[in-house]
Every structure is written in C-alpha cells, then in structure tokens.
Phi, psi and omega in degrees: 000313185294323176299316183291320173304312179291323174299324179295318178294327182293320181283334171297317177294323178303318181292318174302322179289330176291323172302316178297322179294313180301318185291320175291326181297317187295318176292321178286336182302323181305324177297319181287334186291351183282345179226002177215143184284159192293320187287317174298326180294323180287324179295321179288322183294306183286336174296315173302314178300317176297319176300318183293316182298320177297323181291319182271315190245004186311299182299323177297312178294329175292319177301321179286318177296333179287342182262355179234155176277153177309325184289345182282307183277336192296316188302316182294319178297318182292318178300317173300321187286317180299322185294319187280324180294310182299320182296315186286327175290322183303331176301335177280353187244339189211178181291151177298324182294321177296314176302319179304322184290316187290313181290356177261014185268009177299340178301329182274317185274339180297309178302321184289315179290329177294322176290332179273320186273310181265005177058033172280151178283133181299126179280092185294333182291345182270356182300311178303321179291320179300312179302310179300321175294323174303313180296318178295320175300322174297317183287334182280322192264325186267341176040059172079001181274173183251145178274128178249161184242119180213194176307310181305315183286329177295320179293322177296319177294318173307321179292314182296314182293321184292320176304309178305306174308315181299317182292322180291313175296323178294319181297314177295324182295330184296348178274355177244325177228165187274176185287332176297320179288320175305310176297322177297314176296322176294317180296307182304315180291322175301319178293315176303314182285330179290318181290321177300312184293321176302312177295334173275314189264341181244156179290169179295141181288138174260101183296326178293338181276353176283130185283157179306321178297327178289324179290330178287329174294312180304320183287324176293314176301327184284319191275305194268307184286345172252296184297304186286321179293320174294325179288322176302311177302309180302318177294321184289330177290348178285336182250319186260151178292158174300323179295314179295323176292327174293324181291323184287333179293333181291351169291348181297317181296337177289311179293325175301314179297323183288315179292325169306322179289320183291316187268316185255355179081008178284146182241160173252150174271177180302317180299323176296315177292326174297316176299315183298316175304321181295320183292318179297322180293312182301312181297319179294313175301319176297317179295317175301319183294321184287326175298324176295319179290326180290336182274351175298134178288148180278146177292120182287153178290135181291139177291136179266126181301147179295326178299318179300318186298314182295323182298315177296318174302316179295324175282352181254105182296327180296329178291312181291325178295326177291323176296319179297321177290323178292315177305314176301319179293317182296325178286332178278344183304316177298336185289338187260006178299310182259046181299321170307314175296329179286331179288325183275334181259339180235091182222159172290165184294335181280359169259020183291326180294321180295321176297318178300319180292320182295311180299320179293328175285339178272356176283135184299151176303320184292323178293323181294328182287000000 
C-alpha cells in the first residue's frame, strides 16, 4: 500500500512538472510567432518531436503498433492534435487570457466524456472542486472582463473538449500499448495534421527568415513541451484517474501567467492572483481527497456459512435433481464402453440381418476362401 501511495504522488509531481513545461512553452510561443506563423511553428515543432521519437523509440513503437488496430490508438492521437491546432489558431481571433480560460476546461468535460465513452460513474464528489476551479480560472484569465463568444471562443471550447477526449481515450489505450507509444502516436498525428493545415491555410514558410531565437523556442517546444510533456501525461494516466489529470492540467494557466510576467512583462491584478490561489487550493484538496479514497480498504466479500449453503441446496429442488442426474450419468458410463458388442449380441430380431452382415465382413479373406 505504501509503494502505491508513493507511486501516486510521484505521478502527481510528474503532472505538475508537465503544467510547468506547458506554462513556460505558452509564454515562449509568442517569441517564435515574431518570425514564423502559428501553424508552421506547430508543424516544425511536432516534426522535430516526431523525428526524436522515431530515433529513440521507433522499433519499440512499431512492435507495439503492429499488435493493435489503427482504430484503437487513432482517437486519442487525433483528439490531441485537434486540441493543439485549435488552441494555437484561437490566439489569432481573441485574447490570450480568454483562450487560456477556455482550454483549461477539460476539468469539466473529462468526467462527462469518461462517463459516456468508458462507462465510468460520474465523480459527483468532485463537482465542488470543479466549480471552484472554473471560478478561479475566470478570475485568473478574465481579470474582471466579460467573456464574448466568437470564432476564437468556439475554437477554445473545441480545444478543451478535444483535450478531454484525448485524456479519456488515452487512459483506455494504455491497456493495449505503453505510455511511450501513446505519446509517440499523439506527437506523430499532431505533426501530420499541423503540416496539412499549414499547407492549406498559410503561405509557405521561409525557413531562412526564421530567427535563431525562434529556432531555439521551436527546439524547446519540440523536446520539452511535446516529447517530455506528452510522455509525462501518458504515464500519469496509468496511475491517476482522468478526472485527477484534468484537475492538475488546470494549473497550466497559473504557470503561464507566472512565465508571462517573467518573460513578457505581463502582470496580474489582485483578482488574478486570487483566482490563481483558488485554483491551487482546489486542485490540492481534490488530489488529497482522491488519495484518501484510494487508500480505503476494499470490503472483503462476506463468508457464507456452510449451514446456509446446505439449507439453500435443500430448499432448491433443481440443485438436488442436478446432483442425482450427475450421479446416474457417472454410474452408467462403464456400461457404454462395449456398446458395439452389446448391440451385436443383445439385439431385437429385426437386427438379425445387420448382425450377419457385420460378422461376415469381419471374416478374413483367406478363411472365406
């Protein structure tokens, strides 16, 4: 039990590390956008990440993917790719803070999709924590402003629902392939869809015009925000529930705000700091609550007294009848060993011709001659 508890907190720490990486990556992405368009930035980022996965884990991933159908791993990979594409395109239509609020809403959508897709029971005990996190996100990201609904907001909601779908599908997928292969398929699919969207929606990229700072940001996003972060989330889903993972992901806007302040000079109001504090407290309390629930011993099935079993058998006629039929069949089994001989020696009169034909066929040819 102690090892399970320690392993659980280890994966919680891994998810916190992932939110730190994502938060720093969100702030650094703006630096890359100065010399490369969003979709081409994603295509370069995930292309480099795919190359790294293929170089390090290629044979391992191919062995595992040969044993499963494409339909098994495709939903999680497509959902992750759609989430990142929609999130990055949403920045072109609305404020970054609004997008930050919307893409952190898997905490709401993940339990709903989990109950629909994986037939899981909706965690009603998490509703207060989820409500507190949503309020904290609004205070953090909107800073007293009002949410409007337009193309950017629609893309933000799509990104949030797609991320929730990726979390739910990935947890089910981990029973077929390991966390490395799950992360590799997601990175590869994100590269394919990002490249296709960049070719269709944006002008060709001028690689020579990309500044060295942007190349450094792309490398950081590829190695840490793609390879490492995706791998941490896939590994955590092996131990933590999808609801807990979605709650931990809501810490990303907090770290985004901190790194935006350090890198870009953006500041938070008092309400923003209060929202960040509310998110942190809610996530910690929800994580502690689930940890307490997982430590509760499962109720052992009650032993049924032998007298009760005998009484039930006595009161159930079909049980006694089945026992007598089984005993009768067992006692008759030796009698059927020499069944052909019994048919030939003890037969009705109308089987006389059959007996004669069988005995004549059994006489050797030399004797018949």
